[in-house]
N, CA, C and O of each residue as an XYZ file, in Angstrom:
876
protein
N     -19.824    -15.927     28.182
C     -20.446    -15.729     29.489
C     -19.420    -15.852     30.602
O     -19.513    -15.137     31.600
N     -18.409    -16.772     30.455
C     -17.422    -16.987     31.506
C     -16.668    -15.713     31.812
O     -16.397    -15.427     32.978
N     -16.313    -14.925     30.779
C     -15.530    -13.713     30.987
C     -16.295    -12.692     31.818
O     -15.678    -11.828     32.442
N     -17.626    -12.770     31.841
C     -18.434    -11.814     32.586
C     -18.568    -12.195     34.048
O     -19.008    -11.375     34.854
N     -18.214    -13.380     34.403
C     -18.380    -13.857     35.774
C     -17.018    -13.935     36.453
O     -16.163    -14.733     36.066
N     -16.829    -13.105     37.460
C     -15.587    -13.171     38.232
C     -15.689    -14.331     39.223
O     -16.737    -14.552     39.829
N     -14.609    -15.053     39.375
C     -14.611    -16.178     40.315
C     -13.217    -16.375     40.873
O     -12.231    -15.902     40.308
N     -13.153    -17.074     41.978
C     -11.862    -17.418     42.551
C     -11.763    -18.933     42.642
O     -12.775    -19.628     42.730
N     -10.553    -19.428     42.621
C     -10.308    -20.876     42.655
C      -9.725    -21.249     44.012
O      -8.813    -20.592     44.513
N     -10.256    -22.298     44.588
C      -9.720    -22.834     45.846
C      -9.481    -24.326     45.670
O     -10.385    -25.062     45.273
N      -8.271    -24.770     45.963
C      -7.964    -26.206     45.866
C      -8.184    -26.859     47.227
O      -7.696    -26.382     48.251
N      -8.912    -27.933     47.214
C      -9.219    -28.663     48.437
C      -8.566    -30.038     48.389
O      -8.838    -30.806     47.466
N      -7.720    -30.368     49.345
C      -6.998    -31.651     49.330
C      -7.910    -32.863     49.230
O      -7.529    -33.876     48.645
N      -9.111    -32.773     49.794
C     -10.007    -33.930     49.813
C     -11.047    -33.907     48.696
O     -11.851    -34.831     48.575
N     -11.032    -32.863     47.889
C     -12.027    -32.769     46.814
C     -11.772    -33.833     45.752
O     -10.628    -34.080     45.372
N     -12.833    -34.452     45.283
C     -12.726    -35.481     44.246
C     -13.298    -35.019     42.915
O     -13.097    -35.664     41.886
N     -14.005    -33.911     42.940
C     -14.587    -33.378     41.705
C     -14.626    -31.858     41.792
O     -14.439    -31.275     42.860
N     -14.870    -31.239     40.661
C     -14.961    -29.777     40.603
C     -16.327    -29.349     41.142
O     -17.354    -29.910     40.760
N     -16.335    -28.364     42.022
C     -17.585    -27.849     42.563
C     -17.602    -26.329     42.436
O     -16.581    -25.667     42.621
N     -18.761    -25.795     42.122
C     -18.949    -24.346     42.056
C     -19.945    -23.960     43.130
O     -21.017    -24.555     43.236
N     -19.589    -22.959     43.928
C     -20.475    -22.500     44.990
C     -20.479    -20.982     45.024
O     -19.550    -20.326     44.552
N     -21.555    -20.439     45.598
C     -21.675    -18.994     45.762
C     -21.420    -18.676     47.225
O     -22.216    -19.024     48.096
N     -20.307    -18.014     47.485
C     -19.923    -17.669     48.849
C     -20.413    -16.256     49.161
O     -20.178    -15.344     48.368
N     -21.095    -16.047     50.305
C     -21.608    -14.711     50.623
C     -20.526    -13.649     50.701
O     -20.785    -12.478     50.423
N     -19.302    -14.048     51.080
C     -18.207    -13.092     51.203
C     -17.442    -12.917     49.894
O     -17.101    -11.795     49.519
N     -17.173    -14.018     49.201
C     -16.254    -13.996     48.065
C     -16.927    -14.137     46.709
O     -16.245    -14.091     45.685
N     -18.224    -14.305     46.668
C     -18.902    -14.466     45.392
C     -18.748    -15.873     44.848
O     -18.933    -16.844     45.582
N     -18.413    -15.996     43.581
C     -18.310    -17.308     42.937
C     -16.976    -17.952     43.298
O     -15.912    -17.363     43.110
N     -17.056    -19.161     43.814
C     -15.854    -19.905     44.187
C     -15.891    -21.271     43.512
O     -16.899    -21.975     43.568
N     -14.786    -21.636     42.878
C     -14.662    -22.946     42.251
C     -13.691    -23.773     43.074
O     -12.539    -23.383     43.266
N     -14.156    -24.908     43.557
C     -13.327    -25.808     44.350
C     -12.776    -26.890     43.433
O     -13.533    -27.619     42.791
N     -11.441    -26.989     43.376
C     -10.791    -27.960     42.500
C     -10.074    -29.027     43.312
O      -9.532    -28.735     44.378
N     -10.066    -30.278     42.813
C      -9.204    -31.299     43.401
C      -7.742    -30.898     43.227
O      -7.433    -30.085     42.357
N      -6.845    -31.444     44.026
C      -5.436    -31.014     43.998
C      -4.789    -31.044     42.617
O      -4.008    -30.151     42.290
N      -5.092    -32.043     41.805
C      -4.391    -32.203     40.524
C      -5.204    -31.754     39.311
O      -4.774    -31.938     38.172
N      -6.351    -31.179     39.547
C      -7.180    -30.738     38.413
C      -6.562    -29.509     37.760
O      -6.095    -28.616     38.467
N      -6.547    -29.437     36.432
C      -6.006    -28.257     35.742
C      -6.898    -27.045     35.943
O      -8.100    -27.181     36.173
N      -6.302    -25.849     35.856
C      -7.030    -24.603     36.062
C      -8.176    -24.450     35.067
O      -9.204    -23.854     35.386
N      -7.999    -24.988     33.865
C      -9.048    -24.823     32.851
C     -10.354    -25.484     33.279
O     -11.422    -25.118     32.789
N     -10.278    -26.454     34.187
C     -11.501    -27.086     34.666
C     -12.401    -26.077     35.391
O     -13.627    -26.192     35.367
N     -11.774    -25.096     36.028
C     -12.561    -24.069     36.716
C     -13.326    -23.224     35.709
O     -14.522    -22.985     35.871
N     -12.625    -22.769     34.657
C     -13.279    -21.956     33.624
C     -14.384    -22.738     32.922
O     -15.442    -22.189     32.616
N     -14.137    -24.019     32.669
C     -15.150    -24.842     32.006
C     -16.392    -24.991     32.884
O     -17.519    -24.941     32.391
N     -16.177    -25.174     34.186
C     -17.311    -25.343     35.101
C     -18.133    -24.071     35.182
O     -19.363    -24.123     35.182
N     -17.459    -22.924     35.251
C     -18.168    -21.643     35.315
C     -18.956    -21.410     34.034
O     -20.093    -20.943     34.085
N     -18.366    -21.730     32.885
C     -19.060    -21.561     31.613
C     -20.286    -22.453     31.532
O     -21.347    -22.014     31.088
N     -20.149    -23.695     31.956
C     -21.252    -24.650     31.883
C     -22.396    -24.259     32.808
O     -23.567    -24.436     32.474
N     -22.043    -23.726     33.974
C     -23.055    -23.409     34.981
C     -23.439    -21.931     34.997
O     -24.079    -21.469     35.941
N     -23.058    -21.198     33.974
C     -23.276    -19.749     33.957
C     -24.721    -19.341     34.258
O     -24.919    -18.443     35.077
N     -25.739    -19.948     33.643
C     -27.123    -19.534     33.963
C     -27.464    -19.728     35.435
O     -28.083    -18.860     36.051
N     -27.063    -20.864     35.997
C     -27.318    -21.129     37.421
C     -26.566    -20.127     38.285
O     -27.123    -19.620     39.258
N     -25.309    -19.830     37.951
C     -24.509    -18.885     38.724
C     -25.152    -17.505     38.722
O     -25.275    -16.879     39.775
N     -25.565    -17.022     37.547
C     -26.175    -15.704     37.462
C     -27.469    -15.648     38.268
O     -27.766    -14.641     38.911
N     -28.227    -16.722     38.230
C     -29.474    -16.770     38.993
C     -29.194    -16.724     40.491
O     -29.886    -16.024     41.230
N     -28.191    -17.463     40.940
C     -27.845    -17.474     42.372
C     -27.282    -16.126     42.810
O     -27.558    -15.687     43.926
N     -26.505    -15.461     41.967
C     -25.970    -14.141     42.315
C     -27.103    -13.118     42.433
O     -27.075    -12.250     43.305
N     -28.081    -13.226     41.563
C     -29.232    -12.336     41.644
C     -30.024    -12.592     42.921
O     -30.482    -11.649     43.567
N     -30.188    -13.859     43.289
C     -30.898    -14.200     44.520
C     -30.156    -13.665     45.741
O     -30.778    -13.178     46.685
N     -28.813    -13.757     45.720
C     -28.015    -13.236     46.825
C     -28.158    -11.728     46.936
O     -28.271    -11.196     48.040
N     -28.155    -11.030     45.796
C     -28.308     -9.574     45.803
C     -29.669     -9.179     46.364
O     -29.767     -8.225     47.136
N     -30.711     -9.899     45.986
C     -32.044     -9.605     46.500
C     -32.122     -9.874     47.996
O     -32.732     -9.106     48.740
N     -31.506    -10.964     48.434
C     -31.500    -11.278     49.864
C     -30.793    -10.195     50.654
O     -31.246     -9.822     51.736
N     -29.692     -9.685     50.128
C     -28.969     -8.615     50.816
C     -29.816     -7.353     50.910
O     -29.750     -6.630     51.905
N     -30.608     -7.088     49.884
C     -31.498     -5.927     49.932
C     -32.565     -6.118     51.006
O     -32.908     -5.177     51.721
N     -33.091     -7.342     51.116
C     -34.163     -7.589     52.086
C     -33.665     -7.485     53.523
O     -34.407     -7.059     54.408
N     -32.419     -7.872     53.760
C     -31.897     -7.833     55.134
C     -30.891     -6.703     55.301
O     -30.044     -6.740     56.193
N     -30.991     -5.697     54.434
C     -30.052     -4.572     54.502
C     -30.092     -3.931     55.880
O     -31.157     -3.778     56.479
N     -28.914     -3.557     56.375
C     -28.815     -2.932     57.693
C     -28.140     -1.580     57.578
O     -27.361     -1.337     56.656
N     -28.441     -0.717     58.507
C     -27.825      0.604     58.527
C     -26.360      0.483     58.922
O     -25.992     -0.357     59.743
N     -25.528      1.335     58.324
C     -24.110      1.346     58.667
C     -23.949      1.658     60.154
O     -24.624      2.533     60.696
N     -23.047      0.930     60.798
C     -22.800      1.162     62.210
C     -23.695      0.374     63.143
O     -23.633      0.547     64.360
N     -24.534     -0.497     62.578
C     -25.431     -1.322     63.395
C     -25.328     -2.777     62.958
O     -25.013     -3.059     61.802
N     -25.591     -3.700     63.876
C     -25.635     -5.123     63.558
C     -26.892     -5.740     64.161
O     -27.331     -5.332     65.236
N     -27.477     -6.730     63.468
C     -28.660     -7.397     64.024
C     -28.269     -8.424     65.084
O     -27.206     -9.042     65.019
N     -29.147     -8.583     66.047
C     -29.021     -9.657     67.037
C     -30.440    -10.147     67.312
O     -31.148     -9.596     68.154
N     -30.846    -11.199     66.584
C     -32.224    -11.677     66.624
C     -33.152    -10.506     66.293
O     -33.024     -9.920     65.217
N     -34.079    -10.148     67.181
C     -35.003     -9.065     66.860
C     -34.502     -7.696     67.325
O     -35.247     -6.716     67.306
N     -33.242     -7.637     67.739
C     -32.672     -6.379     68.202
C     -31.709     -5.805     67.166
O     -31.291     -6.492     66.235
N     -31.367     -4.526     67.351
C     -30.310     -3.884     66.574
C     -29.292     -3.337     67.560
O     -29.657     -2.629     68.499
N     -28.019     -3.658     67.357
C     -26.958     -3.234     68.257
C     -26.052     -2.236     67.553
O     -25.599     -2.466     66.432
N     -25.798     -1.128     68.229
C     -24.965     -0.068     67.661
C     -23.489     -0.380     67.901
O     -23.101     -0.728     69.016
N     -22.670     -0.256     66.863
C     -21.243     -0.552     66.956
C     -20.491      0.706     67.384
O     -20.615      1.765     66.769
N     -19.711      0.560     68.450
C     -18.848      1.646     68.911
C     -17.422      1.108     68.978
O     -17.143      0.171     69.726
N     -16.530      1.696     68.203
C     -15.138      1.242     68.150
C     -14.349      1.894     69.286
O     -14.451      3.097     69.526
N     -13.554      1.061     69.983
C     -12.711      1.562     71.069
C     -11.266      1.141     70.835
O     -10.978     -0.048     70.699
N     -10.368      2.097     70.788
C      -8.948      1.807     70.635
C      -8.439      1.047     71.862
O      -8.802      1.354     72.997
N      -7.597      0.058     71.607
C      -7.029     -0.719     72.689
C      -7.861     -1.901     73.135
O      -7.381     -2.748     73.888
N      -9.100     -1.970     72.683
C      -9.961     -3.099     73.062
C      -9.596     -4.326     72.236
O      -9.280     -4.205     71.053
N      -9.637     -5.515     72.855
C      -9.318     -6.760     72.156
C     -10.524     -7.695     72.041
O     -10.532     -8.591     71.197
N     -11.532     -7.493     72.875
C     -12.728     -8.334     72.854
C     -13.968     -7.466     72.699
O     -13.989     -6.308     73.115
N     -14.992     -8.042     72.099
C     -16.265     -7.340     71.964
C     -17.026     -7.460     73.285
O     -17.058     -8.521     73.908
N     -17.625     -6.367     73.685
C     -18.431     -6.355     74.907
C     -19.745     -5.659     74.623
O     -19.769     -4.606     73.985
N     -20.837     -6.239     75.092
C     -22.151     -5.615     74.907
C     -22.536     -4.831     76.146
O     -22.422     -5.316     77.271
N     -22.995     -3.611     75.917
C     -23.513     -2.768     76.988
C     -24.850     -2.209     76.532
O     -24.898     -1.252     75.758
N     -25.931     -2.802     77.008
C     -27.253     -2.398     76.552
C     -27.438     -2.716     75.085
O     -27.306     -3.870     74.676
N     -27.746     -1.693     74.282
C     -27.907     -1.913     72.846
C     -26.661     -1.497     72.072
O     -26.728     -1.208     70.878
N     -25.509     -1.471     72.775
C     -24.250     -1.062     72.161
C     -23.247     -2.200     72.189
O     -23.130     -2.907     73.190
N     -22.521     -2.380     71.087
C     -21.418     -3.325     71.028
C     -20.116     -2.538     70.999
O     -19.868     -1.774     70.066
N     -19.282     -2.724     72.022
C     -17.964     -2.102     72.070
C     -16.999     -3.026     71.350
O     -16.809     -4.170     71.762
N     -16.392     -2.542     70.282
C     -15.666     -3.379     69.326
C     -14.222     -2.897     69.175
O     -13.973     -1.692     69.193
N     -13.251     -3.835     69.023
C     -11.861     -3.423     68.752
C     -11.748     -2.640     67.458
O     -12.595     -2.748     66.571
N     -10.706     -1.865     67.366
C     -10.471     -1.068     66.157
C      -9.736     -1.886     65.107
O      -9.072     -2.871     65.429
N      -9.857     -1.473     63.850
C      -9.052     -2.019     62.762
C      -9.397     -3.438     62.380
O     -10.550     -3.864     62.460
N      -8.367     -4.168     61.960
C      -8.552     -5.503     61.397
C      -8.980     -6.537     62.432
O      -9.415     -7.629     62.065
N      -8.867     -6.214     63.713
C      -9.280     -7.165     64.754
C     -10.794     -7.280     64.859
O     -11.303     -8.271     65.384
N     -11.520     -6.281     64.368
C     -12.957     -6.219     64.590
C     -13.726     -7.430     64.051
O     -14.506     -8.013     64.805
N     -13.549     -7.844     62.778
C     -14.351     -8.961     62.273
C     -14.167    -10.252     63.070
O     -15.141    -10.941     63.373
N     -12.916    -10.579     63.409
C     -12.649    -11.802     64.171
C     -13.253    -11.701     65.561
O     -13.863    -12.652     66.048
N     -13.085    -10.544     66.202
C     -13.624    -10.359     67.548
C     -15.149    -10.415     67.544
O     -15.754    -10.955     68.471
N     -15.771     -9.861     66.507
C     -17.228     -9.906     66.418
C     -17.736    -11.336     66.263
O     -18.706    -11.730     66.910
N     -17.078    -12.107     65.405
C     -17.511    -13.496     65.242
C     -17.354    -14.270     66.541
O     -18.218    -15.074     66.891
N     -16.269    -14.039     67.255
C     -16.083    -14.724     68.536
C     -17.198    -14.363     69.512
O     -17.692    -15.220     70.244
N     -17.594    -13.087     69.519
C     -18.669    -12.673     70.423
C     -19.983    -13.334     70.034
O     -20.711    -13.824     70.898
N     -20.294    -13.352     68.743
C     -21.528    -14.001     68.308
C     -21.500    -15.495     68.626
O     -22.523    -16.072     68.995
N     -20.351    -16.110     68.485
C     -20.248    -17.535     68.825
C     -20.522    -17.753     70.310
O     -21.260    -18.669     70.673
N     -19.940    -16.929     71.164
C     -20.153    -17.075     72.612
C     -21.625    -16.884     72.969
O     -22.200    -17.675     73.717
N     -22.216    -15.847     72.436
C     -23.613    -15.589     72.773
C     -24.540    -16.619     72.138
O     -25.599    -16.921     72.687
N     -24.149    -17.160     70.986
C     -24.950    -18.221     70.364
C     -25.015    -19.438     71.283
O     -26.067    -20.065     71.407
N     -23.913    -19.770     71.917
C     -23.912    -20.911     72.841
C     -24.866    -20.657     74.002
O     -25.593    -21.560     74.417
N     -24.867    -19.434     74.527
C     -25.764    -19.112     75.634
C     -27.228    -19.174     75.185
O     -28.067    -19.780     75.852
N     -27.520    -18.541     74.051
C     -28.890    -18.527     73.534
C     -29.395    -19.930     73.250
O     -30.513    -20.291     73.616
N     -28.552    -20.716     72.591
C     -28.995    -22.040     72.160
C     -29.075    -23.021     73.322
O     -29.952    -23.885     73.338
N     -28.188    -22.905     74.279
C     -28.282    -23.766     75.459
C     -29.613    -23.543     76.163
O     -30.300    -24.496     76.531
N     -29.970    -22.274     76.346
C     -31.232    -21.962     77.016
C     -32.426    -22.483     76.219
O     -33.342    -23.080     76.785
N     -32.414    -22.257     74.915
C     -33.554    -22.674     74.095
C     -33.638    -24.195     73.976
O     -34.732    -24.759     74.000
N     -32.508    -24.850     73.851
C     -32.525    -26.312     73.771
C     -32.999    -26.937     75.081
O     -33.739    -27.921     75.073
N     -32.574    -26.367     76.197
C     -33.025    -26.885     77.490
C     -34.546    -26.774     77.607
O     -35.205    -27.696     78.086
N     -35.092    -25.651     77.172
C     -36.536    -25.441     77.269
C     -37.306    -26.350     76.309
O     -38.304    -26.957     76.695
N     -36.847    -26.442     75.068
C     -37.589    -27.217     74.074
C     -37.489    -28.718     74.327
O     -38.476    -29.435     74.166
N     -36.325    -29.196     74.716
C     -36.223    -30.634     74.996
C     -37.023    -31.005     76.240
O     -37.592    -32.094     76.310
N     -37.069    -30.107     77.219
C     -37.897    -30.366     78.399
C     -39.371    -30.436     78.014
O     -40.105    -31.294     78.503
N     -39.802    -29.529     77.134
C     -41.197    -29.535     76.677
C     -41.503    -30.780     75.860
O     -42.614    -31.308     75.911
N     -40.499    -31.254     75.095
C     -40.709    -32.419     74.232
C     -40.498    -33.741     74.969
O     -40.873    -34.801     74.468
N     -39.900    -33.677     76.151
C     -39.609    -34.902     76.888
C     -38.447    -35.676     76.307
O     -38.387    -36.901     76.423
N     -37.515    -34.961     75.676
C     -36.336    -35.596     75.094
C     -35.092    -34.960     75.717
O     -35.200    -34.091     76.582
N     -33.924    -35.393     75.277
C     -32.697    -34.809     75.785
C     -31.630    -34.832     74.702
O     -31.600    -35.728     73.859
N     -30.756    -33.835     74.737
C     -29.604    -33.806     73.834
C     -28.352    -34.015     74.652
O     -28.364    -33.806     75.865
N     -27.261    -34.429     74.006
C     -26.054    -34.796     74.748
C     -24.955    -33.747     74.690
O     -24.146    -33.653     75.613
N     -24.909    -32.955     73.621
C     -23.863    -31.943     73.508
C     -24.303    -30.874     72.522
O     -25.226    -31.075     71.732
N     -23.620    -29.728     72.582
C     -23.928    -28.612     71.696
C     -22.635    -28.048     71.128
O     -21.716    -27.711     71.875
N     -22.567    -27.945     69.801
C     -21.423    -27.334     69.115
C     -21.910    -26.122     68.332
O     -22.969    -26.154     67.706
N     -21.122    -25.057     68.378
C     -21.421    -23.854     67.607
C     -20.433    -23.795     66.460
O     -19.223    -23.777     66.683
N     -20.933    -23.764     65.238
C     -20.073    -23.827     64.059
C     -20.375    -22.684     63.096
O     -21.236    -21.843     63.351
N     -19.650    -22.678     61.994
C     -19.872    -21.714     60.921
C     -19.922    -22.478     59.604
O     -19.131    -22.233     58.693
N     -20.876    -23.416     59.525
C     -20.993    -24.237     58.329
C     -21.342    -23.376     57.119
O     -22.061    -22.384     57.231
N     -20.828    -23.768     55.984
C     -21.108    -23.007     54.765
C     -22.464    -23.333     54.180
O     -23.082    -22.482     53.541
N     -22.930    -24.532     54.383
C     -24.156    -24.944     53.716
C     -25.225    -25.476     54.663
O     -26.312    -25.835     54.210
N     -24.950    -25.537     55.966
C     -25.927    -26.089     56.899
C     -26.165    -25.115     58.033
O     -25.253    -24.416     58.475
N     -27.407    -25.079     58.499
C     -27.747    -24.218     59.624
C     -27.703    -24.970     60.941
O     -27.463    -24.374     61.991
N     -27.931    -26.266     60.893
C     -27.932    -27.044     62.139
C     -27.946    -28.521     61.792
O     -28.220    -28.909     60.656
N     -27.647    -29.336     62.792
C     -27.723    -30.786     62.603
C     -27.932    -31.445     63.950
O     -27.621    -30.881     64.999
N     -28.468    -32.661     63.895
C     -28.698    -33.467     65.094
C     -28.212    -34.873     64.802
O     -28.772    -35.567     63.954
N     -27.166    -35.295     65.505
C     -26.625    -36.642     65.319
C     -27.488    -37.665     66.044
O     -28.276    -37.326     66.926
N     -27.323    -38.910     65.656
C     -28.162    -39.972     66.219
C     -28.009    -40.099     67.732
O     -28.946    -40.521     68.411
N     -26.856    -39.744     68.264
C     -26.650    -39.849     69.706
C     -27.116    -38.643     70.487
O     -26.976    -38.605     71.710
N     -27.672    -37.645     69.796
C     -28.181    -36.465     70.485
C     -27.238    -35.282     70.484
O     -27.487    -34.292     71.171
N     -26.142    -35.371     69.711
C     -25.214    -34.242     69.606
C     -25.798    -33.194     68.670
O     -26.148    -33.496     67.530
N     -25.901    -31.963     69.154
C     -26.486    -30.874     68.389
C     -25.403    -29.934     67.864
O     -24.392    -29.705     68.527
N     -25.624    -29.403     66.685
C     -24.711    -28.428     66.090
C     -25.543    -27.324     65.458
O     -26.496    -27.595     64.727
N     -25.172    -26.057     65.746
C     -25.894    -24.915     65.189
C     -24.910    -23.898     64.634
O     -23.793    -23.749     65.128
N     -25.351    -23.208     63.601
C     -24.570    -22.164     62.967
C     -24.785    -20.852     63.731
O     -25.926    -20.433     63.927
N     -23.708    -20.208     64.159
C     -23.839    -18.972     64.934
C     -24.519    -17.863     64.138
O     -25.087    -16.941     64.723
N     -24.466    -17.946     62.808
C     -25.054    -16.885     61.996
C     -26.576    -16.820     62.117
O     -27.193    -15.870     61.635
N     -27.187    -17.819     62.756
C     -28.621    -17.757     63.012
C     -28.979    -16.586     63.919
O     -30.126    -16.140     63.923
N     -28.015    -16.081     64.685
C     -28.279    -14.926     65.535
C     -28.438    -13.643     64.735
O     -28.868    -12.627     65.280
N     -28.099    -13.672     63.448
C     -28.304    -12.525     62.576
C     -29.702    -12.526     61.968
O     -30.084    -11.578     61.282
N     -30.462    -13.586     62.216
C     -31.810    -13.729     61.671
C     -32.840    -13.312     62.722
O     -32.495    -13.167     63.895
N     -34.088    -13.118     62.322
C     -35.141    -12.848     63.308
C     -35.279    -13.992     64.317
O     -34.950    -15.138     64.012
N     -35.758    -13.679     65.491
C     -35.845    -14.669     66.565
C     -36.706    -15.861     66.182
O     -36.401    -16.993     66.560
N     -37.774    -15.622     65.440
C     -38.660    -16.723     65.061
C     -37.938    -17.746     64.195
O     -38.289    -18.926     64.204
N     -36.932    -17.300     63.447
C     -36.163    -18.215     62.600
C     -35.308    -19.128     63.470
O     -35.248    -20.336     63.238
N     -34.648    -18.552     64.469
C     -33.851    -19.371     65.386
C     -34.737    -20.376     66.118
O     -34.367    -21.541     66.264
N     -35.898    -19.931     66.576
C     -36.803    -20.839     67.283
C     -37.227    -21.996     66.382
O     -37.292    -23.143     66.825
N     -37.513    -21.695     65.130
C     -37.891    -22.757     64.188
C     -36.768    -23.774     64.023
O     -37.014    -24.979     64.071
N     -35.530    -23.297     63.827
C     -34.414    -24.220     63.609
C     -34.187    -25.076     64.845
O     -33.886    -26.264     64.727
N     -34.329    -24.489     66.030
C     -34.169    -25.270     67.261
C     -35.222    -26.375     67.318
O     -34.892    -27.531     67.584
N     -36.481    -26.031     67.070
C     -37.521    -27.049     67.110
C     -37.325    -28.105     66.025
O     -37.600    -29.285     66.244
N     -36.856    -27.683     64.873
C     -36.583    -28.638     63.794
C     -35.614    -29.720     64.265
O     -35.846    -30.911     64.059
N     -34.521    -29.285     64.903
C     -33.517    -30.250     65.346
C     -34.000    -31.060     66.548
O     -33.680    -32.243     66.665
N     -34.759    -30.438     67.432
C     -35.288    -31.183     68.583
C     -36.235    -32.280     68.113
O     -36.254    -33.370     68.684
N     -37.016    -31.998     67.079
C     -37.892    -33.038     66.529
C     -37.084    -34.200     65.952
O     -37.553    -35.338     65.934
N     -35.872    -33.912     65.482
C     -35.023    -34.988     64.966
C     -34.535    -35.918     66.080
O     -34.081    -37.027     65.796
N     -34.619    -35.499     67.308
C     -34.291    -36.406     68.411
C     -35.288    -37.559     68.481
O     -34.978    -38.630     69.003
N     -36.486    -37.328     67.951
C     -37.519    -38.368     67.943
C     -37.661    -39.038     66.590
O     -37.899    -40.243     66.508
N     -37.517    -38.258     65.528
C     -37.636    -38.796     64.162
C     -36.424    -38.315     63.377
O     -36.282    -37.122     63.110
N     -35.551    -39.247     63.010
C     -34.269    -38.861     62.413
C     -34.395    -38.359     60.976
O     -33.591    -37.539     60.533
N     -35.398    -38.845     60.249
C     -35.497    -38.491     58.833
C     -36.500    -37.361     58.624
O     -37.021    -36.784     59.579
N     -36.756    -37.061     57.361
C     -37.751    -36.046     57.015
C     -38.996    -36.713     56.440
O     -39.513    -36.315     55.396
N     -39.446    -37.704     57.126
C     -40.641    -38.423     56.706
C     -41.894    -37.614     57.047
O     -41.813    -36.556     57.670
N     -43.048    -38.127     56.630
C     -44.316    -37.472     56.939
C     -44.496    -37.368     58.448
O     -45.045    -36.384     58.945
N     -44.042    -38.363     59.166
C     -44.147    -38.340     60.632
C     -43.359    -37.167     61.218
O     -43.809    -36.515     62.160
N     -42.174    -36.907     60.647
C     -41.366    -35.792     61.145
C     -42.090    -34.471     60.951
O     -42.191    -33.677     61.887
N     -42.600    -34.222     59.736
C     -43.252    -32.942     59.473
C     -44.519    -32.778     60.290
O     -44.865    -31.658     60.667
N     -45.208    -33.852     60.570
C     -46.390    -33.779     61.438
C     -45.983    -33.409     62.859
O     -46.656    -32.620     63.523
N     -44.879    -33.984     63.314
C     -44.384    -33.672     64.656
C     -43.949    -32.210     64.738
O     -44.246    -31.526     65.717
N     -43.244    -31.731     63.706
C     -42.806    -30.340     63.697
C     -44.007    -29.396     63.694
O     -43.996    -28.377     64.385
N     -45.036    -29.727     62.926
C     -46.238    -28.898     62.887
C     -46.902    -28.841     64.264
O     -47.423    -27.803     64.670
N     -46.875    -29.958     64.966
C     -47.477    -30.013     66.308
C     -46.659    -29.200     67.308
O     -47.216    -28.472     68.129
N     -45.342    -29.329     67.234
C     -44.469    -28.664     68.207
C     -44.204    -27.197     67.863
O     -43.996    -26.376     68.756
N     -44.213    -26.873     66.574
C     -43.872    -25.509     66.139
C     -44.844    -25.056     65.053
O     -44.462    -24.950     63.888
N     -46.102    -24.788     65.425
C     -47.079    -24.337     64.431
C     -46.597    -23.063     63.741
O     -46.026    -22.178     64.378
N     -46.828    -22.984     62.460
C     -46.393    -21.813     61.716
C     -44.938    -21.849     61.306
O     -44.371    -20.813     60.957
N     -44.314    -23.030     61.341
C     -42.888    -23.158     61.025
C     -42.574    -22.826     59.574
O     -41.435    -22.483     59.256
N     -43.550    -22.921     58.701
C     -43.263    -22.715     57.277
C     -42.786    -21.301     56.969
O     -41.915    -21.116     56.119
N     -43.340    -20.307     57.645
C     -42.953    -18.922     57.360
C     -41.489    -18.666     57.705
O     -40.765    -18.164     56.845
N     -41.002    -18.982     58.919
C     -39.576    -18.777     59.189
C     -38.672    -19.670     58.345
O     -37.561    -19.268     57.999
N     -39.131    -20.874     58.009
C     -38.332    -21.742     57.139
C     -38.173    -21.121     55.761
O     -37.097    -21.177     55.167
N     -39.251    -20.528     55.257
C     -39.194    -19.867     53.956
C     -38.308    -18.627     54.026
O     -37.565    -18.348     53.086
N     -38.378    -17.882     55.125
C     -37.527    -16.698     55.296
C     -36.057    -17.097     55.257
O     -35.247    -16.433     54.609
N     -35.712    -18.177     55.945
C     -34.323    -18.618     55.987
C     -33.855    -19.104     54.625
O     -32.713    -18.861     54.234
N     -34.729    -19.789     53.902
C     -34.369    -20.276     52.574
C     -34.078    -19.110     51.629
O     -33.146    -19.178     50.828
N     -34.864    -18.051     51.720
C     -34.719    -16.928     50.816
C     -33.575    -15.987     51.211
O     -32.913    -15.412     50.347
N     -33.349    -15.835     52.510
C     -32.440    -14.782     52.980
C     -31.201    -15.288     53.699
O     -30.332    -14.496     54.066
N     -31.107    -16.590     53.905
C     -29.993    -17.120     54.676
C     -28.624    -16.791     54.109
O     -27.675    -16.600     54.871
N     -28.498    -16.721     52.794
C     -27.197    -16.455     52.174
C     -26.668    -15.068     52.506
O     -25.471    -14.815     52.369
N     -27.546    -14.165     52.941
C     -27.128    -12.793     53.249
C     -26.819    -12.600     54.730
O     -26.486    -11.490     55.144
N     -26.921    -13.656     55.538
C     -26.665    -13.522     56.961
C     -25.176    -13.635     57.241
O     -24.688    -14.678     57.676
N     -24.468    -12.551     56.986
C     -23.019    -12.480     57.209
C     -22.710    -11.144     57.858
O     -23.474    -10.187     57.731
N     -21.592    -11.087     58.549
C     -21.168     -9.838     59.186
C     -20.586     -8.879     58.133
O     -20.172     -7.770     58.470
């Protein structure tokens, strides 16, 4: 089974054990501690082969569900048409058009644009939701976490994944309310879920959408 599964190896200085993950861009990735032998990667892939194949199938299905037309990118509930311009260094939005640099600069420039707009979108939504909830947050960070969509620290520091802008708007709204509720209840106790239900009725549908399709939200 191992020979049928292509994978790449990445050594992480702080890793203490072998980990296998499914990366939306690179497929199967094995993370090794600095001194672990290469054979540990092959052994891990062989041992986890059924789980890996299942996750790859789930990723393929998610990509089909969120498939987009060539030359277009999602932005919440909108679709933006990509227009490449020679000499451009930054992405600029004009109506429903994204003016994008040519060549290898495009992916980096696009991520920077999504990060900038994510900060604007999330600042506005957090201000509105915390005002409605009677709470407050202290800071906002925009990240590209591999395994988390958002977090709320005990002091009120908020962190959100910019890739949420590739999801439907209702999904972003759900994640914002989820984290705002954590300003009042830090854990996922029954009290937390009751509060989320009160503040964001119907949260289960966007939460389920994100669970099923989140792995495909990549540029």
